[in-house]
C-alpha positions in Angstrom: 43.4 -223.9 4.5 43.6 -225.7 7.8 40.0 -226.8 7.3 40.8 -228.3 4.0 43.9 -230.0 5.3 41.9 -231.8 8.0 39.6 -233.0 5.4 42.4 -234.3 3.3 43.7 -236.2 6.4 40.3 -237.6 7.0 39.8 -238.9 3.4 43.1 -240.7 3.5 43.4 -241.8 7.2 41.5 -245.0 6.9 41.6 -248.8 7.2 41.1 -250.8 3.9 39.2 -254.0 4.6 39.3 -255.4 1.1 39.7 -254.3 -2.5 37.9 -256.1 -5.4 39.3 -256.1 -9.0 37.1 -256.1 -12.1 37.6 -256.7 -15.8 39.4 -254.0 -17.7 37.2 -253.8 -20.7 38.0 -250.6 -22.6 36.3 -251.7 -25.9 32.8 -250.2 -25.1 33.9 -247.1 -23.2 37.0 -245.0 -23.6 38.2 -245.1 -20.1 37.8 -247.5 -17.1 38.5 -246.1 -13.6 39.4 -248.2 -10.5 40.9 -248.0 -7.0 43.6 -250.3 -5.9 44.6 -251.1 -2.3 48.3 -250.3 -1.7 49.0 -252.2 1.5 46.8 -250.7 4.2 44.5 -253.7 4.6 46.1 -254.7 7.9 45.9 -251.3 9.6 43.4 -251.3 12.5 44.1 -247.7 13.8 44.9 -244.7 11.7 46.6 -241.5 12.8 45.5 -238.5 10.6 48.9 -236.9 10.8 50.5 -239.8 8.8 48.5 -238.8 5.7 49.3 -235.2 5.0 49.5 -234.8 1.2 51.9 -231.9 1.7 54.3 -233.8 3.9 55.1 -236.4 1.1 58.1 -237.9 2.8 56.0 -239.1 5.8 53.0 -240.2 3.8 52.2 -244.0 3.6 51.0 -245.7 0.5 47.2 -246.2 1.0 45.6 -246.6 -2.4 46.2 -246.2 -6.1 43.9 -244.6 -8.7 44.2 -246.5 -12.0 43.0 -245.4 -15.5 42.9 -247.9 -18.4 41.9 -246.3 -21.7 41.8 -246.9 -25.4 44.4 -245.2 -27.7 43.4 -241.6 -27.9 44.0 -238.4 -26.1 42.2 -238.1 -22.6 41.9 -234.7 -21.0 40.8 -235.2 -17.4 38.9 -232.3 -16.0 39.0 -233.7 -12.4 39.0 -236.8 -10.3 36.5 -236.9 -7.3 37.2 -238.9 -4.3 34.5 -239.6 -1.8 34.5 -241.0 1.7 31.0 -242.4 2.3 29.5 -243.8 5.6 27.8 -247.1 5.6 24.4 -245.4 5.4 25.4 -243.8 2.1 25.9 -240.3 3.6 28.8 -238.6 2.0 31.2 -237.3 4.7 34.0 -235.7 2.7 35.2 -235.2 -0.9 38.5 -234.2 -2.6 38.6 -232.8 -6.1 41.9 -232.9 -8.0 43.2 -230.6 -10.6 42.9 -231.5 -14.3 45.6 -233.2 -16.3 46.2 -234.8 -19.7 47.0 -238.5 -20.6 48.8 -238.8 -24.0 47.1 -240.6 -26.9 49.5 -243.7 -27.0 49.4 -244.2 -23.2 46.8 -246.9 -22.4 47.4 -247.1 -18.6 48.0 -244.4 -16.1 48.2 -244.7 -12.3 48.9 -242.5 -9.3 49.0 -243.3 -5.6 47.8 -241.1 -2.8 51.3 -240.0 -2.0 51.7 -238.4 -5.5 48.3 -236.6 -5.8 49.4 -233.3 -4.4 52.9 -233.2 -6.1 51.7 -234.6 -9.5 48.3 -233.2 -10.2 47.4 -231.2 -7.1 44.2 -230.8 -5.1 41.7 -228.2 -6.4 39.2 -228.3 -3.5 38.1 -230.4 -0.5 34.9 -230.2 1.5 33.5 -231.8 4.7 29.8 -232.3 4.6 28.0 -230.1 7.3 26.4 -233.2 8.7 29.8 -234.6 9.6 30.8 -231.7 11.9 30.7 -234.0 14.9 33.0 -236.5 13.1 35.5 -233.6 12.5 35.4 -232.7 16.2 36.4 -236.3 17.1 39.2 -236.4 14.6 40.6 -233.0 16.1 40.2 -234.4 19.7 41.8 -237.9 19.1 44.1 -237.4 16.0 42.6 -240.6 14.7 39.9 -241.7 12.3 36.8 -242.5 14.3 35.6 -246.1 14.6 33.1 -247.0 11.8 32.3 -248.5 8.4 33.1 -246.6 5.3 33.4 -246.9 1.6 36.1 -245.1 -0.6 34.8 -244.4 -4.1 35.9 -242.3 -7.1 34.7 -240.7 -10.3 36.2 -238.8 -13.1 35.0 -236.4 -15.8 37.0 -236.2 -18.9 37.1 -235.6 -22.6 38.3 -238.2 -25.1 39.5 -237.4 -28.6 39.3 -240.3 -31.1 42.6 -240.6 -33.0 40.8 -241.7 -36.2 37.9 -239.3 -36.4 39.5 -236.5 -34.3 36.1 -236.2 -32.7 36.1 -235.1 -29.0 33.4 -236.3 -26.5 32.7 -235.7 -22.9 32.3 -238.7 -20.4 32.0 -239.6 -16.8 33.9 -242.6 -15.4 32.7 -244.1 -12.0 34.5 -247.0 -10.2 32.4 -250.1 -10.3 30.5 -251.1 -7.1 32.8 -254.1 -6.8 35.8 -251.9 -7.2 35.0 -249.5 -4.3 37.1 -250.0 -1.3 35.2 -251.2 1.8 36.7 -249.7 4.9 36.6 -250.5 8.6 38.2 -248.5 11.5 38.4 -250.3 14.8 40.9 -248.3 16.9 41.4 -251.2 19.4 41.8 -249.9 23.0 40.1 -252.4 25.2 41.8 -254.9 27.5 40.0 -255.9 30.7 41.5 -258.6 32.9 38.9 -261.1 34.2 40.7 -263.6 36.5 42.7 -264.2 38.7 43.6 -261.4 40.9 42.8 -257.9 41.9 44.2 -254.5 40.8 47.8 -254.0 41.9 48.1 -252.2 45.3 44.3 -252.0 45.6 44.4 -252.9 49.3 42.7 -256.3 48.6 44.2 -259.7 48.4 43.4 -262.6 46.1 44.5 -266.1 46.9 44.8 -268.9 44.3 45.6 -272.6 45.0 46.8 -273.7 41.5 50.4 -273.5 40.4 49.2 -273.4 36.7 46.4 -270.8 36.8 44.4 -269.9 33.8 44.8 -266.2 33.0 41.7 -264.7 31.3 40.9 -261.3 29.8 38.6 -259.5 27.3 40.0 -257.3 24.4 39.3 -256.2 20.9 42.9 -256.2 19.5 44.5 -258.9 17.2 47.4 -260.3 19.2 48.2 -260.4 22.8 51.2 -261.3 25.1 50.9 -262.2 28.8 53.6 -261.1 31.2 54.0 -262.5 34.7 56.2 -260.8 37.3 57.1 -261.6 41.0 56.2 -258.8 43.3 59.3 -257.9 45.1 57.8 -255.8 47.9 54.6 -254.8 49.3 54.9 -251.3 47.8 56.0 -252.2 44.3 54.6 -249.6 41.8 53.5 -250.2 38.3 56.8 -248.6 37.1 58.7 -251.0 39.4 56.9 -253.9 37.8 57.3 -252.8 34.3 61.1 -252.1 34.8 61.7 -255.6 36.2 62.3 -258.9 34.4 59.2 -260.9 34.0 59.4 -264.5 35.2 57.3 -265.6 32.1 56.3 -264.1 28.8 53.8 -266.0 26.6 54.2 -266.1 22.8 51.9 -263.8 20.8 48.4 -265.4 20.9 45.0 -264.5 19.4 43.0 -266.1 22.2 41.7 -264.4 25.3 43.1 -266.8 27.9 46.3 -268.8 28.5 47.4 -271.2 31.2 50.6 -270.6 33.1 52.9 -273.4 31.9 54.5 -276.2 34.0 57.7 -276.1 31.7 59.8 -273.4 30.1 58.8 -271.0 33.0 59.9 -270.5 36.5 57.5 -272.3 38.8 55.2 -270.3 40.9 56.1 -270.5 44.7 53.6 -270.9 47.6 53.4 -267.8 49.7 54.6 -265.4 46.9 52.6 -262.7 45.3 52.6 -262.3 41.5 51.7 -259.6 39.1 50.4 -260.2 35.6 49.2 -258.0 32.7 48.3 -258.4 29.1 50.0 -256.5 26.3 48.0 -256.1 23.0 49.7 -255.3 19.6 47.9 -253.0 17.1 48.8 -252.3 13.5 48.5 -248.5 12.9 49.5 -246.2 10.1 52.5 -245.2 12.3 53.8 -248.9 12.8 52.9 -251.3 15.5 51.7 -249.9 18.8 51.8 -251.8 22.2 49.0 -251.3 24.7 49.2 -252.6 28.3 46.4 -253.6 30.5 46.2 -252.7 34.1 48.4 -255.0 36.3 46.7 -257.4 38.6 48.2 -259.3 41.5 47.5 -262.6 43.2 49.1 -264.8 46.0 49.7 -268.5 45.5 48.6 -270.3 48.6 49.5 -273.9 49.5 46.2 -275.8 49.7 47.5 -277.7 52.7 47.9 -274.5 54.6 44.6 -273.0 53.6 42.1 -271.8 56.4 39.6 -274.4 55.3 38.9 -276.6 52.4 35.4 -275.1 52.1 36.7 -271.5 51.9 39.2 -272.7 49.3 36.6 -274.5 47.3 34.3 -271.5 47.4 37.1 -269.2 46.0 38.0 -271.7 43.4 34.3 -272.0 42.4 34.0 -268.2 42.1 37.1 -268.2 39.9 35.6 -271.0 37.8 32.4 -268.8 37.4 34.6 -266.0 36.1 36.3 -268.2 33.5 32.9 -269.6 32.3 30.9 -266.3 32.4 33.5 -263.6 32.1 32.5 -260.2 33.6 28.9 -261.5 34.0 30.1 -263.7 36.8 30.6 -260.7 39.2 26.7 -260.1 39.5 26.2 -263.8 40.3 29.0 -263.9 42.9 27.6 -260.8 44.6 24.2 -262.6 44.8 25.9 -265.7 46.4 27.5 -263.6 49.1 27.4 -265.8 52.3 26.5 -268.9 50.5 27.8 -272.3 51.9 28.9 -275.6 50.2 27.2 -277.9 52.5 25.7 -279.8 49.6 27.5 -280.3 46.3 26.1 -282.6 43.7 28.1 -283.7 40.6 26.2 -285.9 38.1 23.5 -286.5 40.6 25.8 -287.6 43.4 26.8 -285.6 46.5 30.5 -284.8 46.8 32.8 -283.3 49.3 34.5 -279.8 48.9 37.8 -281.7 48.5 36.3 -283.5 45.5 34.8 -280.3 44.2 38.3 -278.7 44.3 39.6 -281.8 42.4 36.9 -281.6 39.8 37.8 -277.9 39.1 41.5 -278.7 38.8 40.7 -281.5 36.3 38.5 -279.1 34.3 41.4 -276.5 34.2 43.7 -279.2 33.0 41.1 -280.2 30.3 40.6 -283.6 32.0 36.9 -282.9 32.5 34.2 -281.0 30.7 31.3 -279.0 32.2 27.9 -279.3 30.5 25.7 -277.6 33.1 26.1 -275.8 36.4 23.3 -275.0 38.8 23.7 -273.2 42.2 20.6 -273.5 44.4 19.8 -271.6 47.5 19.7 -273.5 50.9 16.4 -271.6 51.7 
């Protein structure tokens, strides 16, 4: 029984990408069968416990089975629901009990919430080739990432009210009416720049009061939070329980610049902590996921150890903004490099001018079309 229950969870715990409608022409066939999306199109992560047929009060509306028919009595032998992988491998099936649709009723519909209580489930099966998928469901309580199709078919008898003749038929949802499904389970948030992991033992100095904060992720919406580090030994819990000095609006981009208005200004000599919070639509509501917190220290450029060192760090940060995580490999290869010769548009410039160019790029006053770093050897 538990095995079948897991399969029922699996069939229904899915994300609907789109549902296509098709013409309800019942003049040539007695019955037309279709699947309708019931509001799960925005879900990106699905918890199997939210789709227990027997726990009706907690079940979400996922889809609806709709039958349109000609006048005449229809005795449904069963409805078969299949979950199919993108490679056409059937992973799981559910077979309902039989039921009757009265002669004068031309439309009949049932949602996934009502299948168990209204018509009941006769059988459910997991394909032996999908045993590894079942293990993942048990381990994570979520539907695994992947592309799927939900389709249905129905075997029934139809009795013509005029001739009283009874015939047996099979109805299948049209290809355009099958529901295409994508499960993404967003979990990724990787900070790129600026900073280092909180309390890592390393320091990271920046020289701009409006730094660009950049990250990678696979969620839909993000919010950036910036905190002032109150003491050297502030923990993650201390940070999260404190009041941020700035919270961005929800954004869908992977970078944001600290504003010069509607936010407390960053102070020279102070250390700040920032993190990114992603918001994920799931079958249990909206979940929030935090990145690791990073820290950086704002240094007054006039008090920096040397303009060349400052320009080198700004250049490394610029590489991270342009190349993301790929910049780390290049920066390691450039260990010990100098900035004795810097050329912009064919002309040699000073480290001070390089710093000014980078600031103008960040403020969107300049564009970079090409960047070449040559060894002095």
